[in-house]
N, CA, C and O atoms as a GROMACS GRO file, in nm:
protein
  464
    1MET      N    1 -16.459 -16.234  -5.722
    1MET     CA    2 -16.501 -16.159  -5.588
    1MET      C    3 -16.599 -16.199  -5.582
    1MET      O    4 -16.641 -16.293  -5.648
    2ARG      N    5 -16.675 -16.122  -5.479
    2ARG     CA    6 -16.825 -16.150  -5.430
    2ARG      C    7 -16.880 -16.016  -5.475
    2ARG      O    8 -16.845 -15.899  -5.459
    3LYS      N    9 -16.969 -16.070  -5.531
    3LYS     CA   10 -17.126 -15.904  -5.628
    3LYS      C   11 -17.242 -15.945  -5.496
    3LYS      O   12 -17.293 -16.053  -5.467
    4TRP      N   13 -17.256 -15.823  -5.441
    4TRP     CA   14 -17.304 -15.751  -5.353
    4TRP      C   15 -17.505 -15.715  -5.393
    4TRP      O   16 -17.578 -15.621  -5.426
    5LYS      N   17 -17.510 -15.811  -5.372
    5LYS     CA   18 -17.646 -15.869  -5.410
    5LYS      C   19 -17.773 -15.642  -5.380
    5LYS      O   20 -17.794 -15.568  -5.476
    6ASN      N   21 -17.812 -15.611  -5.250
    6ASN     CA   22 -17.831 -15.530  -5.191
    6ASN      C   23 -17.784 -15.406  -5.193
    6ASN      O   24 -17.833 -15.324  -5.116
    7GLU      N   25 -17.648 -15.358  -5.310
    7GLU     CA   26 -17.625 -15.178  -5.316
    7GLU      C   27 -17.595 -15.084  -5.373
    7GLU      O   28 -17.496 -15.018  -5.403
    8TRP      N   29 -17.834 -15.090  -5.399
    8TRP     CA   30 -17.871 -15.013  -5.414
    8TRP      C   31 -17.949 -14.880  -5.426
    8TRP      O   32 -18.015 -14.822  -5.512
    9LEU      N   33 -17.909 -14.857  -5.290
    9LEU     CA   34 -17.861 -14.805  -5.185
    9LEU      C   35 -17.704 -14.731  -5.129
    9LEU      O   36 -17.686 -14.641  -5.046
   10ARG      N   37 -17.640 -14.782  -5.183
   10ARG     CA   38 -17.460 -14.700  -5.200
   10ARG      C   39 -17.503 -14.641  -5.302
   10ARG      O   40 -17.526 -14.523  -5.331
   11VAL      N   41 -17.513 -14.741  -5.355
   11VAL     CA   42 -17.572 -14.648  -5.553
   11VAL      C   43 -17.604 -14.535  -5.564
   11VAL      O   44 -17.519 -14.467  -5.622
   12ILE      N   45 -17.703 -14.476  -5.529
   12ILE     CA   46 -17.782 -14.353  -5.475
   12ILE      C   47 -17.714 -14.235  -5.406
   12ILE      O   48 -17.722 -14.112  -5.404
   13ALA      N   49 -17.662 -14.310  -5.364
   13ALA     CA   50 -17.574 -14.210  -5.238
   13ALA      C   51 -17.448 -14.183  -5.288
   13ALA      O   52 -17.393 -14.082  -5.245
   14CYS      N   53 -17.336 -14.315  -5.443
   14CYS     CA   54 -17.253 -14.216  -5.401
   14CYS      C   55 -17.277 -14.113  -5.590
   14CYS      O   56 -17.201 -14.026  -5.632
   15ARG      N   57 -17.398 -14.164  -5.655
   15ARG     CA   58 -17.453 -14.028  -5.746
   15ARG      C   59 -17.528 -13.900  -5.628
   15ARG      O   60 -17.544 -13.793  -5.686
   16LYS      N   61 -17.553 -13.898  -5.547
   16LYS     CA   62 -17.509 -13.745  -5.495
   16LYS      C   63 -17.430 -13.720  -5.451
   16LYS      O   64 -17.436 -13.613  -5.391
   17GLY      N   65 -17.322 -13.782  -5.445
   17GLY     CA   66 -17.218 -13.773  -5.341
   17GLY      C   67 -17.114 -13.841  -5.296
   17GLY      O   68 -16.992 -13.828  -5.300
   18LEU      N   69 -17.162 -13.890  -5.268
   18LEU     CA   70 -17.079 -13.964  -5.145
   18LEU      C   71 -16.941 -14.012  -5.208
   18LEU      O   72 -16.955 -14.066  -5.318
   19GLU      N   73 -16.846 -14.006  -5.173
   19GLU     CA   74 -16.750 -14.092  -5.171
   19GLU      C   75 -16.663 -14.043  -5.081
   19GLU      O   76 -16.668 -13.940  -5.013
   20LYS      N   77 -16.544 -14.172  -5.090
   20LYS     CA   78 -16.418 -14.158  -4.965
   20LYS      C   79 -16.331 -13.983  -5.030
   20LYS      O   80 -16.274 -13.919  -5.119
   21GLY      N   81 -16.399 -13.994  -4.862
   21GLY     CA   82 -16.300 -13.807  -4.866
   21GLY      C   83 -16.375 -13.663  -4.897
   21GLY      O   84 -16.349 -13.551  -4.938
   22ALA      N   85 -16.466 -13.728  -4.857
   22ALA     CA   86 -16.629 -13.599  -4.849
   22ALA      C   87 -16.645 -13.572  -4.761
   22ALA      O   88 -16.632 -13.662  -4.679
   23ASP      N   89 -16.682 -13.442  -4.708
   23ASP     CA   90 -16.613 -13.328  -4.584
   23ASP      C   91 -16.821 -13.379  -4.544
   23ASP      O   92 -16.911 -13.365  -4.627
   24ILE      N   93 -16.837 -13.426  -4.424
   24ILE     CA   94 -17.026 -13.386  -4.427
   24ILE      C   95 -17.038 -13.346  -4.264
   24ILE      O   96 -16.958 -13.296  -4.185
   25LEU      N   97 -17.193 -13.394  -4.250
   25LEU     CA   98 -17.227 -13.306  -4.183
   25LEU      C   99 -17.368 -13.388  -4.135
   25LEU      O  100 -17.471 -13.416  -4.196
   26VAL      N  101 -17.311 -13.421  -3.952
   26VAL     CA  102 -17.338 -13.461  -3.906
   26VAL      C  103 -17.541 -13.408  -3.834
   26VAL      O  104 -17.508 -13.361  -3.725
   27ARG      N  105 -17.621 -13.401  -3.837
   27ARG     CA  106 -17.755 -13.372  -3.708
   27ARG      C  107 -17.842 -13.469  -3.662
   27ARG      O  108 -17.918 -13.534  -3.733
   28GLU      N  109 -17.818 -13.483  -3.448
   28GLU     CA  110 -17.817 -13.530  -3.392
   28GLU      C  111 -17.950 -13.457  -3.353
   28GLU      O  112 -17.944 -13.365  -3.272
   29ARG      N  113 -18.067 -13.494  -3.407
   29ARG     CA  114 -18.179 -13.428  -3.387
   29ARG      C  115 -18.353 -13.517  -3.287
   29ARG      O  116 -18.374 -13.623  -3.346
   30SER      N  117 -18.396 -13.509  -3.240
   30SER     CA  118 -18.466 -13.515  -3.147
   30SER      C  119 -18.630 -13.518  -3.147
   30SER      O  120 -18.665 -13.434  -3.065
   31ILE      N  121 -18.726 -13.571  -3.196
   31ILE     CA  122 -18.894 -13.520  -3.210
   31ILE      C  123 -18.914 -13.493  -3.083
   31ILE      O  124 -18.867 -13.520  -2.972
   32LEU      N  125 -19.019 -13.420  -3.143
   32LEU     CA  126 -19.092 -13.292  -3.058
   32LEU      C  127 -19.201 -13.392  -3.073
   32LEU      O  128 -19.218 -13.492  -3.143
   33LYS      N  129 -19.278 -13.321  -2.969
   33LYS     CA  130 -19.529 -13.419  -2.935
   33LYS      C  131 -19.566 -13.372  -3.091
   33LYS      O  132 -19.602 -13.462  -3.168
   34ASP      N  133 -19.556 -13.174  -3.161
   34ASP     CA  134 -19.579 -13.170  -3.326
   34ASP      C  135 -19.609 -13.211  -3.408
   34ASP      O  136 -19.714 -13.202  -3.473
   35GLY      N  137 -19.410 -13.329  -3.437
   35GLY     CA  138 -19.425 -13.348  -3.500
   35GLY      C  139 -19.255 -13.326  -3.522
   35GLY      O  140 -19.171 -13.414  -3.538
   36SER      N  141 -19.232 -13.156  -3.518
   36SER     CA  142 -19.104 -13.137  -3.609
   36SER      C  143 -19.013 -13.180  -3.472
   36SER      O  144 -19.059 -13.232  -3.370
   37TYR      N  145 -18.863 -13.143  -3.499
   37TYR     CA  146 -18.725 -13.213  -3.499
   37TYR      C  147 -18.644 -13.083  -3.478
   37TYR      O  148 -18.610 -12.997  -3.560
   38ILE      N  149 -18.620 -13.094  -3.337
   38ILE     CA  150 -18.499 -13.057  -3.270
   38ILE      C  151 -18.380 -13.047  -3.342
   38ILE      O  152 -18.422 -13.106  -3.441
   39THR      N  153 -18.235 -13.011  -3.378
   39THR     CA  154 -18.139 -13.003  -3.372
   39THR      C  155 -18.056 -13.044  -3.191
   39THR      O  156 -18.011 -12.966  -3.107
   40ARG      N  157 -18.062 -13.135  -3.191
   40ARG     CA  158 -17.908 -13.171  -3.053
   40ARG      C  159 -17.755 -13.186  -3.073
   40ARG      O  160 -17.693 -13.157  -2.970
   41LYS      N  161 -17.675 -13.225  -3.184
   41LYS     CA  162 -17.588 -13.198  -3.167
   41LYS      C  163 -17.543 -13.207  -3.330
   41LYS      O  164 -17.569 -13.294  -3.413
   42ARG      N  165 -17.475 -13.098  -3.340
   42ARG     CA  166 -17.408 -13.076  -3.543
   42ARG      C  167 -17.242 -13.185  -3.476
   42ARG      O  168 -17.203 -13.192  -3.360
   43ARG      N  169 -17.190 -13.242  -3.583
   43ARG     CA  170 -17.068 -13.233  -3.545
   43ARG      C  171 -17.038 -13.272  -3.748
   43ARG      O  172 -17.115 -13.281  -3.843
   44TYR      N  173 -16.898 -13.284  -3.735
   44TYR     CA  174 -16.838 -13.306  -3.891
   44TYR      C  175 -16.786 -13.355  -3.901
   44TYR      O  176 -16.743 -13.405  -3.797
   45GLY      N  177 -16.721 -13.404  -4.031
   45GLY     CA  178 -16.604 -13.555  -4.058
   45GLY      C  179 -16.600 -13.561  -4.205
   45GLY      O  180 -16.623 -13.485  -4.300
   46VAL      N  181 -16.563 -13.682  -4.187
   46VAL     CA  182 -16.443 -13.634  -4.362
   46VAL      C  183 -16.515 -13.860  -4.386
   46VAL      O  184 -16.553 -13.921  -4.286
   47VAL      N  185 -16.513 -13.913  -4.498
   47VAL     CA  186 -16.559 -14.053  -4.499
   47VAL      C  187 -16.431 -14.082  -4.495
   47VAL      O  188 -16.344 -14.002  -4.528
   48LEU      N  189 -16.417 -14.162  -4.466
   48LEU     CA  190 -16.336 -14.290  -4.469
   48LEU      C  191 -16.343 -14.399  -4.621
   48LEU      O  192 -16.274 -14.357  -4.714
   49TRP      N  193 -16.415 -14.519  -4.644
   49TRP     CA  194 -16.476 -14.563  -4.637
   49TRP      C  195 -16.627 -14.611  -4.631
   49TRP      O  196 -16.701 -14.609  -4.533
   50LEU      N  197 -16.666 -14.675  -4.826
   50LEU     CA  198 -16.757 -14.659  -4.864
   50LEU      C  199 -16.803 -14.823  -4.822
   50LEU      O  200 -16.694 -14.879  -4.836
   51TYR      N  201 -16.922 -14.954  -4.771
   51TYR     CA  202 -16.886 -15.050  -4.758
   51TYR      C  203 -17.041 -15.038  -4.779
   51TYR      O  204 -17.106 -14.939  -4.747
   52PRO      N  205 -17.118 -15.212  -4.867
   52PRO     CA  206 -17.194 -15.226  -4.900
   52PRO      C  207 -17.309 -15.175  -4.806
   52PRO      O  208 -17.416 -15.186  -4.865
   53TYR      N  209 -17.317 -15.145  -4.733
   53TYR     CA  210 -17.413 -15.135  -4.656
   53TYR      C  211 -17.471 -15.006  -4.533
   53TYR      O  212 -17.576 -14.962  -4.487
   54HIS      N  213 -17.278 -14.980  -4.519
   54HIS     CA  214 -17.260 -14.834  -4.450
   54HIS      C  215 -17.108 -14.782  -4.510
   54HIS      O  216 -17.021 -14.822  -4.587
   55PHE      N  217 -17.131 -14.688  -4.439
   55PHE     CA  218 -16.962 -14.561  -4.465
   55PHE      C  219 -16.953 -14.557  -4.318
   55PHE      O  220 -17.047 -14.538  -4.241
   56TYR      N  221 -16.810 -14.582  -4.280
   56TYR     CA  222 -16.749 -14.523  -4.198
   56TYR      C  223 -16.661 -14.413  -4.212
   56TYR      O  224 -16.577 -14.409  -4.302
   57CYS      N  225 -16.681 -14.298  -4.103
   57CYS     CA  226 -16.626 -14.148  -4.135
   57CYS      C  227 -16.478 -14.127  -3.987
   57CYS      O  228 -16.448 -14.193  -3.887
   58MET      N  229 -16.426 -14.009  -4.047
   58MET     CA  230 -16.356 -13.979  -3.908
   58MET      C  231 -16.404 -13.870  -3.831
   58MET      O  232 -16.466 -13.801  -3.912
   59MET      N  233 -16.406 -13.836  -3.763
   59MET     CA  234 -16.541 -13.749  -3.711
   59MET      C  235 -16.448 -13.657  -3.670
   59MET      O  236 -16.345 -13.716  -3.639
   60GLU      N  237 -16.440 -13.535  -3.655
   60GLU     CA  238 -16.369 -13.410  -3.626
   60GLU      C  239 -16.301 -13.372  -3.446
   60GLU      O  240 -16.243 -13.269  -3.410
   61ASP      N  241 -16.337 -13.497  -3.361
   61ASP     CA  242 -16.344 -13.484  -3.271
   61ASP      C  243 -16.226 -13.653  -3.271
   61ASP      O  244 -16.180 -13.662  -3.158
   62GLY      N  245 -16.201 -13.710  -3.314
   62GLY     CA  246 -16.122 -13.791  -3.374
   62GLY      C  247 -16.136 -13.890  -3.337
   62GLY      O  248 -16.040 -13.945  -3.284
   63THR      N  249 -16.257 -13.955  -3.348
   63THR     CA  250 -16.303 -14.113  -3.366
   63THR      C  251 -16.388 -14.125  -3.466
   63THR      O  252 -16.468 -14.032  -3.471
   64LYS      N  253 -16.403 -14.214  -3.554
   64LYS     CA  254 -16.396 -14.383  -3.607
   64LYS      C  255 -16.547 -14.374  -3.584
   64LYS      O  256 -16.591 -14.376  -3.469
   65GLU      N  257 -16.641 -14.363  -3.706
   65GLU     CA  258 -16.748 -14.427  -3.671
   65GLU      C  259 -16.908 -14.439  -3.779
   65GLU      O  260 -16.969 -14.342  -3.826
   66SER      N  261 -16.941 -14.574  -3.795
   66SER     CA  262 -17.016 -14.582  -3.928
   66SER      C  263 -17.178 -14.509  -3.937
   66SER      O  264 -17.232 -14.456  -3.840
   67PHE      N  265 -17.226 -14.516  -4.043
   67PHE     CA  266 -17.320 -14.475  -4.030
   67PHE      C  267 -17.426 -14.581  -4.211
   67PHE      O  268 -17.394 -14.617  -4.325
   68ARG      N  269 -17.543 -14.584  -4.129
   68ARG     CA  270 -17.610 -14.619  -4.283
   68ARG      C  271 -17.655 -14.584  -4.399
   68ARG      O  272 -17.640 -14.462  -4.411
   69TYR      N  273 -17.694 -14.623  -4.478
   69TYR     CA  274 -17.647 -14.538  -4.647
   69TYR      C  275 -17.820 -14.426  -4.611
   69TYR      O  276 -17.844 -14.314  -4.656
   70ASN      N  277 -17.927 -14.530  -4.498
   70ASN     CA  278 -18.036 -14.484  -4.464
   70ASN      C  279 -17.981 -14.309  -4.421
   70ASN      O  280 -18.026 -14.220  -4.494
   71GLU      N  281 -17.918 -14.282  -4.343
   71GLU     CA  282 -17.921 -14.184  -4.248
   71GLU      C  283 -17.902 -14.088  -4.405
   71GLU      O  284 -17.944 -13.973  -4.418
   72PHE      N  285 -17.851 -14.143  -4.481
   72PHE     CA  286 -17.723 -14.036  -4.568
   72PHE      C  287 -17.874 -13.980  -4.676
   72PHE      O  288 -17.891 -13.858  -4.676
   73LEU      N  289 -17.964 -14.055  -4.754
   73LEU     CA  290 -18.042 -14.058  -4.742
   73LEU      C  291 -18.174 -14.003  -4.714
   73LEU      O  292 -18.237 -13.922  -4.782
   74GLY      N  293 -18.210 -14.066  -4.595
   74GLY     CA  294 -18.363 -14.094  -4.610
   74GLY      C  295 -18.372 -13.971  -4.438
   74GLY      O  296 -18.279 -13.903  -4.395
   75TYR      N  297 -18.490 -13.979  -4.391
   75TYR     CA  298 -18.508 -13.895  -4.293
   75TYR      C  299 -18.412 -13.938  -4.176
   75TYR      O  300 -18.325 -14.004  -4.232
   76GLU      N  301 -18.382 -13.933  -4.034
   76GLU     CA  302 -18.406 -14.054  -3.958
   76GLU      C  303 -18.319 -13.940  -3.847
   76GLU      O  304 -18.258 -13.850  -3.904
   77SER      N  305 -18.316 -13.944  -3.733
   77SER     CA  306 -18.270 -13.925  -3.632
   77SER      C  307 -18.122 -13.884  -3.610
   77SER      O  308 -18.082 -13.828  -3.508
   78ARG      N  309 -18.043 -13.920  -3.719
   78ARG     CA  310 -17.921 -13.870  -3.731
   78ARG      C  311 -17.899 -13.840  -3.829
   78ARG      O  312 -17.838 -13.922  -3.899
   79LEU      N  313 -17.944 -13.679  -3.899
   79LEU     CA  314 -17.952 -13.688  -4.048
   79LEU      C  315 -17.791 -13.716  -4.132
   79LEU      O  316 -17.800 -13.826  -4.079
   80VAL      N  317 -17.690 -13.719  -4.191
   80VAL     CA  318 -17.581 -13.680  -4.182
   80VAL      C  319 -17.580 -13.651  -4.325
   80VAL      O  320 -17.625 -13.748  -4.386
   81ARG      N  321 -17.532 -13.518  -4.433
   81ARG     CA  322 -17.547 -13.512  -4.525
   81ARG      C  323 -17.418 -13.421  -4.603
   81ARG      O  324 -17.340 -13.498  -4.548
   82LEU      N  325 -17.374 -13.375  -4.641
   82LEU     CA  326 -17.276 -13.375  -4.774
   82LEU      C  327 -17.243 -13.215  -4.678
   82LEU      O  328 -17.345 -13.156  -4.641
   83LYS      N  329 -17.106 -13.151  -4.642
   83LYS     CA  330 -17.077 -13.036  -4.599
   83LYS      C  331 -17.064 -12.922  -4.664
   83LYS      O  332 -16.952 -12.873  -4.645
   84GLY      N  333 -17.150 -12.843  -4.750
   84GLY     CA  334 -17.144 -12.734  -4.808
   84GLY      C  335 -17.244 -12.793  -4.954
   84GLY      O  336 -17.207 -12.782  -5.071
   85SER      N  337 -17.332 -12.836  -4.924
   85SER     CA  338 -17.465 -12.890  -5.054
   85SER      C  339 -17.627 -12.823  -4.957
   85SER      O  340 -17.657 -12.791  -4.842
   86ALA      N  341 -17.690 -12.832  -5.086
   86ALA     CA  342 -17.752 -12.716  -5.048
   86ALA      C  343 -17.844 -12.809  -4.898
   86ALA      O  344 -17.869 -12.732  -4.805
   87GLU      N  345 -17.885 -12.937  -4.877
   87GLU     CA  346 -17.980 -12.979  -4.761
   87GLU      C  347 -17.849 -12.989  -4.653
   87GLU      O  348 -17.867 -13.042  -4.543
   88GLY      N  349 -17.721 -12.937  -4.692
   88GLY     CA  350 -17.610 -12.958  -4.499
   88GLY      C  351 -17.638 -12.777  -4.467
   88GLY      O  352 -17.642 -12.732  -4.352
   89GLU      N  353 -17.656 -12.685  -4.601
   89GLU     CA  354 -17.687 -12.572  -4.570
   89GLU      C  355 -17.926 -12.564  -4.484
   89GLU      O  356 -17.977 -12.543  -4.374
   90MET      N  357 -17.944 -12.575  -4.530
   90MET     CA  358 -18.038 -12.627  -4.491
   90MET      C  359 -18.068 -12.505  -4.321
   90MET      O  360 -17.971 -12.460  -4.260
   91SER      N  361 -18.173 -12.484  -4.292
   91SER     CA  362 -18.218 -12.466  -4.107
   91SER      C  363 -18.290 -12.568  -4.060
   91SER      O  364 -18.350 -12.631  -4.147
   92ASP      N  365 -18.306 -12.618  -3.912
   92ASP     CA  366 -18.363 -12.653  -3.873
   92ASP      C  367 -18.573 -12.676  -3.844
   92ASP      O  368 -18.638 -12.745  -3.765
   93ARG      N  369 -18.610 -12.573  -3.959
   93ARG     CA  370 -18.682 -12.504  -3.932
   93ARG      C  371 -18.740 -12.574  -4.058
   93ARG      O  372 -18.830 -12.658  -4.051
   94GLN      N  373 -18.672 -12.528  -4.194
   94GLN     CA  374 -18.628 -12.538  -4.328
   94GLN      C  375 -18.649 -12.708  -4.386
   94GLN      O  376 -18.708 -12.765  -4.477
   95LEU      N  377 -18.564 -12.744  -4.276
   95LEU     CA  378 -18.565 -12.901  -4.291
   95LEU      C  379 -18.685 -13.005  -4.265
   95LEU      O  380 -18.710 -13.109  -4.325
   96ASN      N  381 -18.760 -12.937  -4.141
   96ASN     CA  382 -18.858 -12.949  -4.127
   96ASN      C  383 -19.064 -12.952  -4.147
   96ASN      O  384 -19.162 -13.000  -4.090
   97ARG      N  385 -19.025 -12.845  -4.293
   97ARG     CA  386 -19.037 -12.817  -4.480
   97ARG      C  387 -19.109 -12.902  -4.523
   97ARG      O  388 -19.226 -12.934  -4.546
   98VAL      N  389 -18.934 -12.955  -4.530
   98VAL     CA  390 -18.883 -13.022  -4.674
   98VAL      C  391 -18.939 -13.209  -4.610
   98VAL      O  392 -18.940 -13.306  -4.686
   99GLU      N  393 -18.971 -13.214  -4.488
   99GLU     CA  394 -19.001 -13.316  -4.422
   99GLU      C  395 -19.127 -13.425  -4.448
   99GLU      O  396 -19.160 -13.535  -4.493
  100ARG      N  397 -19.182 -13.258  -4.360
  100ARG     CA  398 -19.399 -13.272  -4.440
  100ARG      C  399 -19.440 -13.311  -4.523
  100ARG      O  400 -19.514 -13.404  -4.555
  101ALA      N  401 -19.379 -13.221  -4.573
  101ALA     CA  402 -19.398 -13.206  -4.708
  101ALA      C  403 -19.415 -13.354  -4.785
  101ALA      O  404 -19.519 -13.413  -4.814
  102SER      N  405 -19.278 -13.393  -4.808
  102SER     CA  406 -19.213 -13.529  -4.871
  102SER      C  407 -19.277 -13.654  -4.786
  102SER      O  408 -19.268 -13.767  -4.835
  103ALA      N  409 -19.318 -13.642  -4.703
  103ALA     CA  410 -19.420 -13.757  -4.620
  103ALA      C  411 -19.203 -13.846  -4.546
  103ALA      O  412 -19.138 -13.933  -4.488
  104GLY      N  413 -19.204 -13.818  -4.563
  104GLY     CA  414 -19.011 -13.886  -4.491
  104GLY      C  415 -18.959 -13.942  -4.625
  104GLY      O  416 -18.884 -14.039  -4.613
  105ARG      N  417 -18.989 -13.890  -4.781
  105ARG     CA  418 -18.941 -13.985  -4.886
  105ARG      C  419 -18.752 -13.887  -4.891
  105ARG      O  420 -18.698 -13.787  -4.844
  106PHE      N  421 -18.722 -13.997  -4.976
  106PHE     CA  422 -18.551 -13.932  -5.045
  106PHE      C  423 -18.555 -13.712  -5.049
  106PHE      O  424 -18.640 -13.623  -5.048
  107PHE      N  425 -18.420 -13.724  -5.052
  107PHE     CA  426 -18.434 -13.516  -5.056
  107PHE      C  427 -18.467 -13.593  -5.245
  107PHE      O  428 -18.452 -13.709  -5.284
  108TYR      N  429 -18.515 -13.471  -5.321
  108TYR     CA  430 -18.462 -13.457  -5.492
  108TYR      C  431 -18.328 -13.519  -5.503
  108TYR      O  432 -18.250 -13.550  -5.413
  109TRP      N  433 -18.320 -13.530  -5.604
  109TRP     CA  434 -18.160 -13.502  -5.656
  109TRP      C  435 -18.169 -13.478  -5.788
  109TRP      O  436 -18.258 -13.523  -5.861
  110LYS      N  437 -18.078 -13.408  -5.822
  110LYS     CA  438 -18.100 -13.358  -5.978
  110LYS      C  439 -17.900 -13.430  -5.987
  110LYS      O  440 -17.800 -13.420  -5.915
  111ARG      N  441 -17.955 -13.537  -6.203
  111ARG     CA  442 -17.832 -13.612  -6.164
  111ARG      C  443 -17.743 -13.455  -6.299
  111ARG      O  444 -17.808 -13.381  -6.372
  112LYS      N  445 -17.570 -13.459  -6.279
  112LYS     CA  446 -17.542 -13.396  -6.307
  112LYS      C  447 -17.522 -13.472  -6.472
  112LYS      O  448 -17.570 -13.427  -6.576
  113SER      N  449 -17.469 -13.550  -6.463
  113SER     CA  450 -17.552 -13.608  -6.639
  113SER      C  451 -17.539 -13.670  -6.673
  113SER      O  452 -17.425 -13.703  -6.642
  114PRO      N  453 -17.603 -13.776  -6.771
  114PRO     CA  454 -17.644 -13.843  -6.827
  114PRO      C  455 -17.565 -14.002  -6.856
  114PRO      O  456 -17.467 -14.042  -6.919
  115VAL      N  457 -17.706 -14.082  -6.738
  115VAL     CA  458 -17.606 -14.202  -6.757
  115VAL      C  459 -17.527 -14.261  -6.852
  115VAL      O  460 -17.600 -14.358  -6.873
  116ASP      N  461 -17.410 -14.282  -6.946
  116ASP     CA  462 -17.386 -14.430  -6.981
  116ASP      C  463 -17.462 -14.542  -7.007
  116ASP      O  464 -17.408 -14.649  -7.034
   0.00000   0.00000   0.00000
């Protein structure tokens, strides 16, 4: 069995709740001149499969689409969040405040149980 060396992004995403069958929210955004973002499109989907560097989703319109783990963990023009999560429920204004305060770092997340 082949061992992937750079799966740390997938491990972090799984700890945040990304798993097969999870509902996701995708926000496609554009950056404005003042550095803030405006959401152009919102879509929903279900995670089909997790690969070492990306994951596949079945979108609400019936298409399959892949996303990088950085789109789930980081700040990009295309944000992928778990449907119903705190980050997924944030308004665009709240997301802009968090992004400016964290200078583009990952969202803060709490571990639910201690690591074995």
